[in-house]
C-alpha angles and dihedrals in degrees: 000000000000093000092063097040103036136342107226113237118228090356095169092043094052094044092047089048091055088059085208119217105208091226093043132112116242137181127210099193092186104047098166110145093359095240095129092038093053091052090051091049090053090064097046126096111167091355129108137230126204120195125198123203133141095193116107091215090059090054090061088053092048090052088059093054093073093178122148093222094054129089123175116213107202098212144095112278090234086080091055099131095042096051095043089055090050085058092050095254120129102161135027138190097232147353129214124199122182100182096187120114106249125257088236093058091048093046096049102085099202092061087070095221097120128076087207099072134051111238143132109297098252116130095169115153087193105048090204089061115121102221125066132184087254090061091050096047092048103035111031117098120251088254094053091046090051090051098049095042090050098042106035099025095037085216113170097215092042091141095051089046093053090049093051092050091051091047092049097047091052088076100032138011108252101226105156143053093247094044088056093046092047092049093057101032093108090063096055120094115235112266094018098077097113094049094045095049090044090055092046091049092047089054094051091044093052091050095045092052099032086232102171096047090045091052091049091051093048094049092049088051091056092064089071098032101050111075119227108285091022124127137246114198116185127176116191131183106203136040097251094061093038091054093053092049093046093050092045091052095043098041109010087240140069103236136027132020126318112270119242136205126236090276096051097257117143115252108216137130101225141035122206117256093194115045090189124055115258114226133180119274118252088249090059095047089052090052096043118021093197089069091069097087097035115124119189125203125181125193135178124219111244 
């Protein structure tokens, strides 16, 4: 099942990082194809696993799991604490988050996530969501497009890109992946097309799904949900996400310096288990190209 839908990245490293207690309670906040979840369930005896996912395709995968210890929560992981409470869970032993977009979502042309296929500009993780990439490209002001291409795509000529999008949409609505690529093609350096379009699409996807704010809310929720000694395992795929995760683990917040008590002791909920970033092996990257940008951080609740 998970092979066809999504090959889990650094599966062994993630599962080892969780230090699974067979009787413990765990949460996979990015259920997707169920690859990581299945590996967690294999180690549980009397324990429980809760999976979060708002994607309808993921629900079909969850229905196939048919495991008594597993419960799928059809919600955005930003509401982690609230939905676990609704299921009678206040504290858990470990949480896993694989922040990458699933292979299935990228490889399904009509979802509009991929630069390889022509499709409607969509990019919604939650297919019930009200805003699509098409809305953003055609309705955002030049100022807002400049901001999101610069901040979320880290595109050097973000201002020119925003101007070009606005200029192009004046004569024709930009509805599809190829229409958007064609509209901005003149700005892209030869030989850097794939990287440039990927950055542009990353910016749009982050905006459509409010990904960074959602991640911040989920991470803040873990401070109450993970019991002392419990583990947080987070795998990210671009620097914006990794920076938030790193700051949260090191400081308990996303910006500024770590707070200290009267005696100068740092006040933070977690401590890093791995001082050095964990990255996929060369062998794994050869097998699965999507592993090349993965960065894994593990933290223990103090």
